[in-house]
Each structure stands twice: as C-alpha cells, then as structure tokens.
N, CA, C and O atoms as CSV, one atom per row, in Angstrom:
chain,resi,resn,atom,element,x,y,z
A,1,MET,N,N,19.720,-18.201,16.495
A,1,MET,CA,C,19.296,-18.108,15.117
A,1,MET,C,C,19.638,-19.404,14.398
A,1,MET,O,O,20.594,-20.099,14.741
A,2,SER,N,N,18.855,-19.696,13.425
A,2,SER,CA,C,19.041,-20.908,12.642
A,2,SER,C,C,20.321,-20.842,11.821
A,2,SER,O,O,20.839,-19.765,11.524
A,3,GLU,N,N,20.807,-21.997,11.470
A,3,GLU,CA,C,21.947,-22.061,10.567
A,3,GLU,C,C,21.472,-21.818,9.138
A,3,GLU,O,O,20.276,-21.872,8.851
A,4,TYR,N,N,22.407,-21.555,8.264
A,4,TYR,CA,C,22.060,-21.327,6.869
A,4,TYR,C,C,21.662,-22.633,6.200
A,4,TYR,O,O,22.100,-23.704,6.619
A,5,PRO,N,N,20.826,-22.552,5.151
A,5,PRO,CA,C,20.466,-23.768,4.424
A,5,PRO,C,C,21.698,-24.387,3.768
A,5,PRO,O,O,22.625,-23.691,3.355
A,6,THR,N,N,21.677,-25.709,3.687
A,6,THR,CA,C,22.797,-26.421,3.079
A,6,THR,C,C,22.657,-26.418,1.554
A,6,THR,O,O,21.582,-26.151,1.016
A,7,ASP,N,N,23.744,-26.716,0.883
A,7,ASP,CA,C,23.707,-26.829,-0.578
A,7,ASP,C,C,22.725,-27.915,-1.001
A,7,ASP,O,O,22.037,-27.770,-2.012
A,8,GLU,N,N,22.656,-28.996,-0.238
A,8,GLU,CA,C,21.733,-30.091,-0.547
A,8,GLU,C,C,20.273,-29.620,-0.439
A,8,GLU,O,O,19.452,-29.942,-1.299
A,9,GLN,N,N,19.957,-28.870,0.602
A,9,GLN,CA,C,18.590,-28.363,0.758
A,9,GLN,C,C,18.235,-27.394,-0.372
A,9,GLN,O,O,17.125,-27.435,-0.902
A,10,ILE,N,N,19.156,-26.546,-0.728
A,10,ILE,CA,C,18.926,-25.608,-1.836
A,10,ILE,C,C,18.664,-26.381,-3.123
A,10,ILE,O,O,17.761,-26.031,-3.883
A,11,ALA,N,N,19.442,-27.425,-3.373
A,11,ALA,CA,C,19.254,-28.245,-4.579
A,11,ALA,C,C,17.881,-28.905,-4.584
A,11,ALA,O,O,17.234,-28.969,-5.629
A,12,HIS,N,N,17.422,-29.403,-3.421
A,12,HIS,CA,C,16.089,-30.015,-3.330
A,12,HIS,C,C,14.995,-29.003,-3.663
A,12,HIS,O,O,14.053,-29.320,-4.389
A,13,ILE,N,N,15.118,-27.803,-3.140
A,13,ILE,CA,C,14.115,-26.757,-3.389
A,13,ILE,C,C,14.065,-26.424,-4.877
A,13,ILE,O,O,12.986,-26.276,-5.450
A,14,LYS,N,N,15.222,-26.308,-5.489
A,14,LYS,CA,C,15.286,-25.973,-6.912
A,14,LYS,C,C,14.724,-27.075,-7.804
A,14,LYS,O,O,14.160,-26.789,-8.860
A,15,ALA,N,N,14.872,-28.343,-7.384
A,15,ALA,CA,C,14.475,-29.476,-8.218
A,15,ALA,C,C,13.150,-30.118,-7.790
A,15,ALA,O,O,12.753,-31.140,-8.349
A,16,TRP,N,N,12.472,-29.534,-6.813
A,16,TRP,CA,C,11.237,-30.139,-6.295
A,16,TRP,C,C,10.226,-30.304,-7.432
A,16,TRP,O,O,10.071,-29.398,-8.250
A,17,PRO,N,N,9.528,-31.463,-7.498
A,17,PRO,CA,C,8.572,-31.681,-8.585
A,17,PRO,C,C,7.351,-30.764,-8.471
A,17,PRO,O,O,6.821,-30.545,-7.382
A,18,TYR,N,N,6.923,-30.240,-9.605
A,18,TYR,CA,C,5.818,-29.281,-9.611
A,18,TYR,C,C,4.494,-29.884,-9.150
A,18,TYR,O,O,3.576,-29.147,-8.789
A,19,GLU,N,N,4.380,-31.210,-9.157
A,19,GLU,CA,C,3.137,-31.863,-8.747
A,19,GLU,C,C,2.916,-31.828,-7.236
A,19,GLU,O,O,1.847,-32.217,-6.764
A,20,ASP,N,N,3.896,-31.375,-6.480
A,20,ASP,CA,C,3.810,-31.409,-5.015
A,20,ASP,C,C,4.123,-30.043,-4.386
A,20,ASP,O,O,5.098,-29.917,-3.644
A,21,PRO,N,N,3.317,-29.033,-4.670
A,21,PRO,CA,C,3.611,-27.718,-4.091
A,21,PRO,C,C,3.469,-27.684,-2.574
A,21,PRO,O,O,4.231,-26.991,-1.900
A,22,THR,N,N,2.507,-28.420,-2.029
A,22,THR,CA,C,2.329,-28.429,-0.577
A,22,THR,C,C,3.549,-29.023,0.114
A,22,THR,O,O,3.988,-28.519,1.148
A,23,GLY,N,N,4.092,-30.084,-0.450
A,23,GLY,CA,C,5.306,-30.693,0.091
A,23,GLY,C,C,6.496,-29.757,-0.001
A,23,GLY,O,O,7.355,-29.745,0.881
A,24,TRP,N,N,6.546,-28.974,-1.069
A,24,TRP,CA,C,7.614,-27.993,-1.274
A,24,TRP,C,C,7.629,-26.984,-0.134
A,24,TRP,O,O,8.675,-26.722,0.461
A,25,PHE,N,N,6.456,-26.415,0.169
A,25,PHE,CA,C,6.387,-25.446,1.263
A,25,PHE,C,C,6.679,-26.097,2.608
A,25,PHE,O,O,7.348,-25.499,3.451
A,26,ALA,N,N,6.185,-27.313,2.821
A,26,ALA,CA,C,6.450,-28.014,4.086
A,26,ALA,C,C,7.949,-28.259,4.258
A,26,ALA,O,O,8.481,-28.098,5.357
A,27,PHE,N,N,8.629,-28.645,3.182
A,27,PHE,CA,C,10.072,-28.876,3.254
A,27,PHE,C,C,10.811,-27.594,3.595
A,27,PHE,O,O,11.701,-27.590,4.446
A,28,ILE,N,N,10.445,-26.510,2.934
A,28,ILE,CA,C,11.119,-25.227,3.176
A,28,ILE,C,C,10.922,-24.788,4.623
A,28,ILE,O,O,11.866,-24.340,5.274
A,29,LYS,N,N,9.699,-24.917,5.123
A,29,LYS,CA,C,9.407,-24.482,6.487
A,29,LYS,C,C,10.051,-25.386,7.531
A,29,LYS,O,O,10.616,-24.894,8.507
A,30,THR,N,N,9.975,-26.690,7.340
A,30,THR,CA,C,10.402,-27.624,8.384
A,30,THR,C,C,11.839,-28.100,8.240
A,30,THR,O,O,12.315,-28.885,9.060
A,31,SER,N,N,12.530,-27.641,7.220
A,31,SER,CA,C,13.919,-28.070,7.060
A,31,SER,C,C,14.812,-27.502,8.163
A,31,SER,O,O,15.990,-27.844,8.265
A,32,GLY,N,N,14.227,-26.625,8.986
A,32,GLY,CA,C,14.985,-26.045,10.090
A,32,GLY,C,C,15.772,-24.820,9.710
A,32,GLY,O,O,16.587,-24.335,10.493
A,33,HIS,N,N,15.540,-24.313,8.517
A,33,HIS,CA,C,16.335,-23.179,8.070
A,33,HIS,C,C,15.534,-21.933,7.761
A,33,HIS,O,O,16.124,-20.884,7.503
A,34,TRP,N,N,14.199,-22.008,7.775
A,34,TRP,CA,C,13.437,-20.765,7.664
A,34,TRP,C,C,13.381,-20.174,9.055
A,34,TRP,O,O,12.921,-20.822,9.995
A,35,TRP,N,N,13.844,-18.953,9.185
A,35,TRP,CA,C,13.927,-18.358,10.511
A,35,TRP,C,C,13.079,-17.107,10.594
A,35,TRP,O,O,13.106,-16.332,9.638
A,36,PRO,N,N,12.341,-16.845,11.632
A,36,PRO,CA,C,11.815,-17.818,12.584
A,36,PRO,C,C,10.446,-18.320,12.114
A,36,PRO,O,O,9.659,-17.518,11.611
A,37,THR,N,N,10.141,-19.564,12.252
A,37,THR,CA,C,8.864,-20.086,11.768
A,37,THR,C,C,7.758,-19.930,12.796
A,37,THR,O,O,6.602,-19.743,12.418
A,38,GLU,N,N,8.066,-20.000,14.058
A,38,GLU,CA,C,7.016,-20.005,15.073
A,38,GLU,C,C,6.520,-18.611,15.440
A,38,GLU,O,O,5.311,-18.405,15.539
A,39,ALA,N,N,7.400,-17.669,15.639
A,39,ALA,CA,C,7.001,-16.362,16.164
A,39,ALA,C,C,6.587,-15.383,15.066
A,39,ALA,O,O,5.614,-14.649,15.236
A,40,TRP,N,N,7.295,-15.360,13.967
A,40,TRP,CA,C,7.058,-14.357,12.933
A,40,TRP,C,C,7.704,-14.808,11.635
A,40,TRP,O,O,8.754,-15.450,11.647
A,41,GLY,N,N,7.081,-14.475,10.528
A,41,GLY,CA,C,7.720,-14.707,9.247
A,41,GLY,C,C,7.101,-15.796,8.403
A,41,GLY,O,O,7.447,-15.934,7.229
A,42,TRP,N,N,6.182,-16.586,8.975
A,42,TRP,CA,C,5.565,-17.652,8.191
A,42,TRP,C,C,4.144,-17.840,8.685
A,42,TRP,O,O,3.924,-18.148,9.857
A,43,ASP,N,N,3.174,-17.655,7.791
A,43,ASP,CA,C,1.773,-17.852,8.139
A,43,ASP,C,C,1.112,-18.669,7.038
A,43,ASP,O,O,1.344,-18.432,5.852
A,44,GLU,N,N,0.295,-19.626,7.436
A,44,GLU,CA,C,-0.462,-20.441,6.486
A,44,GLU,C,C,-1.923,-20.420,6.900
A,44,GLU,O,O,-2.254,-20.430,8.085
A,45,ARG,N,N,-2.797,-20.390,5.883
A,45,ARG,CA,C,-4.226,-20.460,6.182
A,45,ARG,C,C,-4.977,-20.950,4.952
A,45,ARG,O,O,-4.513,-20.802,3.821
A,46,ASP,N,N,-6.132,-21.529,5.193
A,46,ASP,CA,C,-7.022,-21.906,4.107
A,46,ASP,C,C,-7.884,-20.703,3.772
A,46,ASP,O,O,-8.288,-19.952,4.659
A,47,ASP,N,N,-8.164,-20.521,2.476
A,47,ASP,CA,C,-8.910,-19.357,2.033
A,47,ASP,C,C,-9.593,-19.708,0.721
A,47,ASP,O,O,-9.524,-20.845,0.254
A,48,VAL,N,N,-10.250,-18.719,0.135
A,48,VAL,CA,C,-10.869,-18.850,-1.180
A,48,VAL,C,C,-10.321,-17.723,-2.035
A,48,VAL,O,O,-10.334,-16.564,-1.621
A,49,ASP,N,N,-9.831,-18.060,-3.245
A,49,ASP,CA,C,-9.266,-17.018,-4.104
A,49,ASP,C,C,-10.375,-16.296,-4.877
A,49,ASP,O,O,-11.556,-16.587,-4.687
A,50,VAL,N,N,-9.998,-15.370,-5.735
A,50,VAL,CA,C,-10.966,-14.543,-6.454
A,50,VAL,C,C,-11.813,-15.328,-7.451
A,50,VAL,O,O,-12.857,-14.845,-7.889
A,51,ILE,N,N,-11.383,-16.507,-7.804
A,51,ILE,CA,C,-12.149,-17.340,-8.732
A,51,ILE,C,C,-12.969,-18.370,-7.946
A,51,ILE,O,O,-13.507,-19.316,-8.521
A,52,VAL,N,N,-13.054,-18.178,-6.663
A,52,VAL,CA,C,-13.824,-19.024,-5.745
A,52,VAL,C,C,-13.337,-20.469,-5.779
A,52,VAL,O,O,-14.114,-21.412,-5.929
A,53,LYS,N,N,-12.052,-20.602,-5.637
A,53,LYS,CA,C,-11.442,-21.918,-5.504
A,53,LYS,C,C,-10.788,-21.988,-4.140
A,53,LYS,O,O,-10.212,-21.012,-3.660
A,54,ALA,N,N,-10.881,-23.139,-3.529
A,54,ALA,CA,C,-10.250,-23.327,-2.227
A,54,ALA,C,C,-8.732,-23.348,-2.407
A,54,ALA,O,O,-8.211,-24.080,-3.248
A,55,VAL,N,N,-8.041,-22.553,-1.624
A,55,VAL,CA,C,-6.585,-22.461,-1.715
A,55,VAL,C,C,-5.968,-22.493,-0.325
A,55,VAL,O,O,-6.621,-22.181,0.671
A,56,ARG,N,N,-4.720,-22.870,-0.279
A,56,ARG,CA,C,-3.889,-22.722,0.918
A,56,ARG,C,C,-3.016,-21.512,0.641
A,56,ARG,O,O,-2.315,-21.472,-0.370
A,57,VAL,N,N,-3.050,-20.528,1.522
A,57,VAL,CA,C,-2.282,-19.297,1.362
A,57,VAL,C,C,-1.070,-19.365,2.277
A,57,VAL,O,O,-1.186,-19.692,3.458
A,58,TYR,N,N,0.088,-19.054,1.722
A,58,TYR,CA,C,1.341,-18.980,2.482
A,58,TYR,C,C,1.810,-17.542,2.417
A,58,TYR,O,O,2.091,-17.027,1.335
A,59,GLU,N,N,1.898,-16.899,3.545
A,59,GLU,CA,C,2.455,-15.552,3.616
A,59,GLU,C,C,3.754,-15.662,4.388
A,59,GLU,O,O,3.762,-15.969,5.580
A,60,ILE,N,N,4.854,-15.407,3.690
A,60,ILE,CA,C,6.162,-15.567,4.317
A,60,ILE,C,C,6.973,-14.289,4.146
A,60,ILE,O,O,6.886,-13.606,3.125
A,61,SER,N,N,7.746,-13.992,5.146
A,61,SER,CA,C,8.584,-12.796,5.148
A,61,SER,C,C,10.005,-13.201,5.510
A,61,SER,O,O,10.224,-14.000,6.421
A,62,THR,N,N,10.952,-12.649,4.797
A,62,THR,CA,C,12.343,-13.023,5.023
A,62,THR,C,C,12.930,-12.380,6.260
A,62,THR,O,O,13.908,-12.884,6.813
A,63,GLY,N,N,12.350,-11.275,6.706
A,63,GLY,CA,C,12.909,-10.553,7.841
A,63,GLY,C,C,14.288,-9.996,7.556
A,63,GLY,O,O,14.997,-9.573,8.469
A,64,GLY,N,N,14.669,-9.998,6.281
A,64,GLY,CA,C,15.980,-9.494,5.902
A,64,GLY,C,C,17.126,-10.456,6.169
A,64,GLY,O,O,18.276,-10.155,5.852
A,65,TRP,N,N,16.816,-11.625,6.758
A,65,TRP,CA,C,17.872,-12.581,7.071
A,65,TRP,C,C,18.367,-13.239,5.788
A,65,TRP,O,O,17.569,-13.749,5.002
A,66,SER,N,N,19.655,-13.229,5.580
A,66,SER,CA,C,20.224,-13.706,4.319
A,66,SER,C,C,19.938,-15.180,4.061
A,66,SER,O,O,19.851,-15.589,2.903
A,67,GLY,N,N,19.791,-15.986,5.105
A,67,GLY,CA,C,19.438,-17.397,4.914
A,67,GLY,C,C,18.062,-17.552,4.288
A,67,GLY,O,O,17.863,-18.392,3.411
A,68,ASN,N,N,17.098,-16.726,4.748
A,68,ASN,CA,C,15.757,-16.740,4.155
A,68,ASN,C,C,15.783,-16.213,2.727
A,68,ASN,O,O,15.079,-16.728,1.858
A,69,GLU,N,N,16.588,-15.193,2.486
A,69,GLU,CA,C,16.722,-14.659,1.133
A,69,GLU,C,C,17.294,-15.722,0.188
A,69,GLU,O,O,16.908,-15.797,-0.978
A,70,GLU,N,N,18.203,-16.529,0.696
A,70,GLU,CA,C,18.773,-17.619,-0.101
A,70,GLU,C,C,17.705,-18.659,-0.446
A,70,GLU,O,O,17.689,-19.193,-1.556
A,71,LEU,N,N,16.816,-18.946,0.505
A,71,LEU,CA,C,15.722,-19.879,0.247
A,71,LEU,C,C,14.763,-19.322,-0.801
A,71,LEU,O,O,14.313,-20.059,-1.678
A,72,ILE,N,N,14.447,-18.036,-0.721
A,72,ILE,CA,C,13.580,-17.409,-1.733
A,72,ILE,C,C,14.234,-17.487,-3.108
A,72,ILE,O,O,13.556,-17.773,-4.095
A,73,ALA,N,N,15.524,-17.242,-3.189
A,73,ALA,CA,C,16.231,-17.330,-4.476
A,73,ALA,C,C,16.151,-18.743,-5.039
A,73,ALA,O,O,15.974,-18.917,-6.244
A,74,ALA,N,N,16.280,-19.759,-4.175
A,74,ALA,CA,C,16.161,-21.148,-4.627
A,74,ALA,C,C,14.743,-21.431,-5.106
A,74,ALA,O,O,14.547,-22.131,-6.099
A,75,MET,N,N,13.759,-20.890,-4.403
A,75,MET,CA,C,12.369,-21.066,-4.823
A,75,MET,C,C,12.156,-20.446,-6.201
A,75,MET,O,O,11.490,-21.037,-7.051
A,76,ARG,N,N,12.710,-19.273,-6.425
A,76,ARG,CA,C,12.573,-18.610,-7.733
A,76,ARG,C,C,13.218,-19.431,-8.844
A,76,ARG,O,O,12.756,-19.417,-9.985
A,77,ASP,N,N,14.285,-20.142,-8.505
A,77,ASP,CA,C,14.973,-20.960,-9.502
A,77,ASP,C,C,14.173,-22.195,-9.894
A,77,ASP,O,O,14.483,-22.836,-10.899
A,78,ASN,N,N,13.150,-22.537,-9.119
A,78,ASN,CA,C,12.234,-23.610,-9.505
A,78,ASN,C,C,11.107,-22.927,-10.290
A,78,ASN,O,O,10.043,-22.624,-9.750
A,79,ASP,N,N,11.375,-22.697,-11.572
A,79,ASP,CA,C,10.481,-21.887,-12.407
A,79,ASP,C,C,9.032,-22.354,-12.373
A,79,ASP,O,O,8.118,-21.536,-12.266
A,80,MET,N,N,8.816,-23.663,-12.464
A,80,MET,CA,C,7.452,-24.171,-12.551
A,80,MET,C,C,6.689,-23.934,-11.242
A,80,MET,O,O,5.581,-23.398,-11.261
A,81,LEU,N,N,7.273,-24.329,-10.116
A,81,LEU,CA,C,6.573,-24.147,-8.849
A,81,LEU,C,C,6.397,-22.669,-8.504
A,81,LEU,O,O,5.352,-22.273,-7.988
A,82,TRP,N,N,7.401,-21.862,-8.784
A,82,TRP,CA,C,7.270,-20.433,-8.516
A,82,TRP,C,C,6.103,-19.863,-9.335
A,82,TRP,O,O,5.271,-19.132,-8.797
A,83,SER,N,N,6.039,-20.189,-10.611
A,83,SER,CA,C,4.985,-19.617,-11.457
A,83,SER,C,C,3.604,-20.156,-11.093
A,83,SER,O,O,2.604,-19.464,-11.283
A,84,LEU,N,N,3.534,-21.366,-10.579
A,84,LEU,CA,C,2.245,-21.936,-10.194
A,84,LEU,C,C,1.743,-21.432,-8.839
A,84,LEU,O,O,0.537,-21.439,-8.592
A,85,THR,N,N,2.640,-20.999,-7.965
A,85,THR,CA,C,2.231,-20.670,-6.597
A,85,THR,C,C,2.393,-19.198,-6.220
A,85,THR,O,O,1.690,-18.718,-5.331
A,86,TRP,N,N,3.299,-18.473,-6.873
A,86,TRP,CA,C,3.544,-17.083,-6.493
A,86,TRP,C,C,2.310,-16.243,-6.787
A,86,TRP,O,O,1.713,-16.345,-7.858
A,87,TYR,N,N,1.936,-15.410,-5.815
A,87,TYR,CA,C,0.782,-14.531,-5.977
A,87,TYR,C,C,1.179,-13.063,-5.886
A,87,TYR,O,O,0.712,-12.235,-6.669
A,88,GLN,N,N,2.054,-12.742,-4.914
A,88,GLN,CA,C,2.381,-11.341,-4.692
A,88,GLN,C,C,3.700,-11.212,-3.945
A,88,GLN,O,O,4.038,-12.050,-3.109
A,89,SER,N,N,4.440,-10.153,-4.257
A,89,SER,CA,C,5.636,-9.772,-3.500
A,89,SER,C,C,5.482,-8.313,-3.101
A,89,SER,O,O,4.928,-7.506,-3.848
A,90,ARG,N,N,5.978,-7.986,-1.913
A,90,ARG,CA,C,5.964,-6.602,-1.458
A,90,ARG,C,C,7.355,-6.214,-0.970
A,90,ARG,O,O,8.140,-7.051,-0.525
A,91,ARG,N,N,7.625,-4.943,-1.070
A,91,ARG,CA,C,8.899,-4.421,-0.592
A,91,ARG,C,C,9.112,-4.837,0.856
A,91,ARG,O,O,8.176,-4.853,1.654
A,92,GLY,N,N,10.329,-5.167,1.177
A,92,GLY,CA,C,10.666,-5.582,2.532
A,92,GLY,C,C,10.752,-7.087,2.699
A,92,GLY,O,O,10.889,-7.575,3.820
A,93,GLY,N,N,10.675,-7.830,1.603
A,93,GLY,CA,C,10.835,-9.283,1.683
A,93,GLY,C,C,9.579,-10.031,2.086
A,93,GLY,O,O,9.659,-11.047,2.777
A,94,HIS,N,N,8.411,-9.540,1.661
A,94,HIS,CA,C,7.145,-10.197,1.978
A,94,HIS,C,C,6.590,-10.860,0.713
A,94,HIS,O,O,6.517,-10.240,-0.348
A,95,TYR,N,N,6.204,-12.124,0.848
A,95,TYR,CA,C,5.731,-12.898,-0.283
A,95,TYR,C,C,4.431,-13.601,0.074
A,95,TYR,O,O,4.244,-14.062,1.200
A,96,THR,N,N,3.531,-13.674,-0.915
A,96,THR,CA,C,2.301,-14.430,-0.761
A,96,THR,C,C,2.254,-15.472,-1.874
A,96,THR,O,O,2.490,-15.168,-3.043
A,97,PHE,N,N,1.946,-16.697,-1.487
A,97,PHE,CA,C,1.813,-17.811,-2.412
A,97,PHE,C,C,0.452,-18.462,-2.191
A,97,PHE,O,O,-0.094,-18.416,-1.089
A,98,MET,N,N,-0.095,-19.073,-3.252
A,98,MET,CA,C,-1.351,-19.799,-3.129
A,98,MET,C,C,-1.212,-21.150,-3.801
A,98,MET,O,O,-0.637,-21.275,-4.882
A,99,VAL,N,N,-1.754,-22.163,-3.129
A,99,VAL,CA,C,-1.782,-23.521,-3.664
A,99,VAL,C,C,-3.231,-23.970,-3.656
A,99,VAL,O,O,-3.894,-23.932,-2.620
A,100,ARG,N,N,-3.713,-24.385,-4.789
A,100,ARG,CA,C,-5.104,-24.861,-4.860
A,100,ARG,C,C,-5.249,-26.140,-4.036
A,100,ARG,O,O,-4.472,-27.085,-4.169
A,101,ARG,N,N,-6.275,-26.132,-3.179
A,101,ARG,CA,C,-6.569,-27.331,-2.379
A,101,ARG,C,C,-7.449,-28.235,-3.209
A,101,ARG,O,O,-8.354,-27.778,-3.908
A,102,ARG,N,N,-7.178,-29.505,-3.127
A,102,ARG,CA,C,-7.965,-30.485,-3.905
A,102,ARG,C,C,-8.952,-31.176,-3.024
A,102,ARG,O,O,-9.703,-32.032,-3.492
C-alpha cells in the first residue's frame, strides 16, 4: 500500500492555482499517494456534459483508505478548484469531477 501524503503535498493541493485544474488532478494522481491508481479507484475519460461542452471527467473513489480521504479533504480546502470541478459525491467515498476541455 502507498504511504500517506506528506504535509508538503497536502499544502500544494490546497494552494494549487485555479487556472490549472488538469494539473491539479495529475498531481494528486501521480504524486504516488492516491491508492490504488491502476487497478481501482481512479478513472478519467473525455465526455460531453449536459450543456454540450467537451469535458474531462474524473471519477475517483477513496476505497475508505484514510490517505485518500486526507487528499479529498485537501481538495475541499481548495475552495476555488473544488467549486469549479466538483460535480457529484456519493455515499461510500465516490466523487465525480469535470474539467472543461479547451
């Protein structure tokens, strides 16, 4: 299992600039602390939203692992990026985010 995110990584997630949502998700996924990224818990795809805009959809699940829950809490603390990208949450630690593709 992956190690827990560091205080430095949490600080980066909280302070990430709102102009770079795609980079924000890439950092969270590839920082080595979202567990597990390959087998289960993280899915990305291109799609079209209800307003017919091209979007990148991120469906991520914490799997109940406290390290992932800590990352979600840090994401929530980045008010601007959370409000711009959050689409849906479901019981059990499942989250859907959308980023408009340019």
